[in-house]
N, C-alpha and C positions, 0 to 999 in steps of 0.2 A: 591767276595762278597763286597758290599759297606762298606767302613771303618766306615761310620756313623752307620751302623747296629750293630756294636760292642759296641757302646757307651751306657751307662746307659740311661734309659728313660728320667730322668730329664736333663741330658746333651744335649740330642737331642732337648728337648723342649726349653732349654736355647739358643741353637744355632739358632733355628727358630725365637725366640723372638728378639735376638740381631742382626740378619741379616740386618735389615734396618739401623743399626748404623755403618755399615762397613765404609762408606765414610763420616760419620758425624764428628763433633768435639768431640764427646764422646769417651773417651779413656778407655782401660781396668782398669786403675787406678781409674777412676771415679766410675766404677761399684764396684771395691774392696772397695772403701770408703763407698759407700751406703750399701754394705753387712756388713761392720764392724759396721756402726752406727745402723743398724737394729738389729744385733746380740748383740751389747752392750746394746741396749735398752731392749732386752729380758733378759739379765743377770740382769740388774737393776730391772726389773719388778719381776723377781724371788726373788731377795733379799728383795723386799718390802713385800713379803709374801702373801698379799691379792689379787694378780693379776696373779696367776699362769697360768690361762687359756690364758690370753692375752700374757703372756711371752712365752707360748708354741707356739702360732701362730707366734710370732716374730722369734722364733728359727726355725720354719719350713720355713718361708720366707727367713731367712738368709742362711739356708742350701741350698735352691734352688739358691739364688743369688750368692752363692759361685761358681757356674758353669758358670755364665754369663761372668765374666771377662776373664777367660781362653778361652772360645769359641770365644769371640770377638777378643782376642789377636791372636788366630790362624787364624781366617778367614780374619782379616785385616792386618796381618803381623806386628802388633804393639807389638810384644813380647819384653821384656827387662829384664835385671837382676834386676833392681830396682822393676819392677812390680812383678817379681817372689817372691822377699823377702817381698814385701808389702803384697802380697797375703798370704804368709806363716805366717807372723806375725799376720795378721788378723785372720787366722784360729786358731792359738794358743790362742790368747787373747779372742776370742769369745767363744771357746769351754771350756777353763779353767774358764772363767768368768761365763759361764752357770752353771757349777758345784759348784763353789764357791757361786754364787748367790742362788742356790737351798739350799745349806747348811745354809746360813744366813737366808733365808726366812722360814726355818723350825725349827729355834731355839726355837720359842715359843711352838711348838708342841712336839719336840723331846729333847729339852734341848741343852746344849752346845755341846753335841756329834755330833749334826747335822752339826755344823760349821766345826768340825774336819773331818767328813765324806766328806763334800764338798771339803775341802782342800786336803784330801787324794786322791780323784778322780781327782781333778784338777792338782795336782802335778804329778800324774802318767801319765795323758794325756799329760802334758807338756814334760815329759820324752820321751813318745812315739813319739811325733812330732819331738823332737830333734834327736832321734836315726834314725827315718825314713828319716829325712833330710840329715843326714850324709851318710846313705846307698844310697840315691838317688844321692847325689853329687859324690860319689865314684864309684857307680856301675850302674847308670842309673835309669830312672823312672820305668822301667820294674821290677826292683828288689823290688819295694815297691808297686806293683800293689795289690789292695785290692781284696779279694774274691768276686766273682760276680755270681749271680744266676738269670736266667731269666730276665736279664736287670736291676737288682738291685744290689747295692753295700752294703757292711757292714754298711757304714755310713748312709745309707738311713733309718736306724732304727729311726733316729731322726724325720722322718716324722710322726711317731706314737706318738710323744710327746703330742699332744692334747688329745689323748685317755688316756694317763697316767694321765694327770691333771684332765680331766673331770670325770674319774672314781675314783678319790681320791687316786690313787696309787703312788703319787709322793714320799712319805716317803719310800715306798718299793723300788722304782726306785733308790733313792739316796743311800740306804743301799746296793743295788746290785752293783751300780757303785763304791761305796767305796771299795768293795771287788773285783769286776771284773776288774776295771781299773788297779790296781796294778798287777793283774794276767796277763792282756794283756801286760803290760810293761815288765814283765818277759819273755813273749813269744817273743816280739820284740827284747829284749836284747839277747835272745838265738839265734834269727835269725841273729842279728848283729855279734855276736861272730862266728857263723857258716860260714857266708859269708866271714868274715875276714880270717878264717882258710883255706877256699877253695882258696882264692886269694893267700895266702902265699904258698900253695902247688903247685899252677899252675906254 
């Protein structure tokens, strides 16, 4: 079976879009920078409070653009350690910034607890990224492969963000994230500990 058929749908689309750039001067790091700037703009828009719908669209665009740098790197052979860590840092900053921005933007509606909820979700997400990075460095990328169903990955839930903001469900989403993200961190921490024990026993 073609390897490409195993990729999530957004990764396949990203590969098709960046194919013309293979022999151009555009590098994966350029695309990472664009992804970071779009995601950072989304976080800022969330923090402003009155522009949640625009922020949600920027988050969707950033989430999709996150696939373009990796696809270009693989197809053009322009992979690098610097590029890998630049991509990792962008992922962390954009995702954490999104939750922190949500919290700040909802302070007028929910009070100071909104900022704490955003910080709680953001801190948990940062911890998840850190642990998954350690697991990947020590045990390979396959050890951190995300659950996938019918061509979609767990992170693809972010594509639903415009529905969340348009329906006025952003406060509930933040509250769920403030609870769910720490739980997810505990799950990844348990995975990290379990893998470590397996390695020591081997």
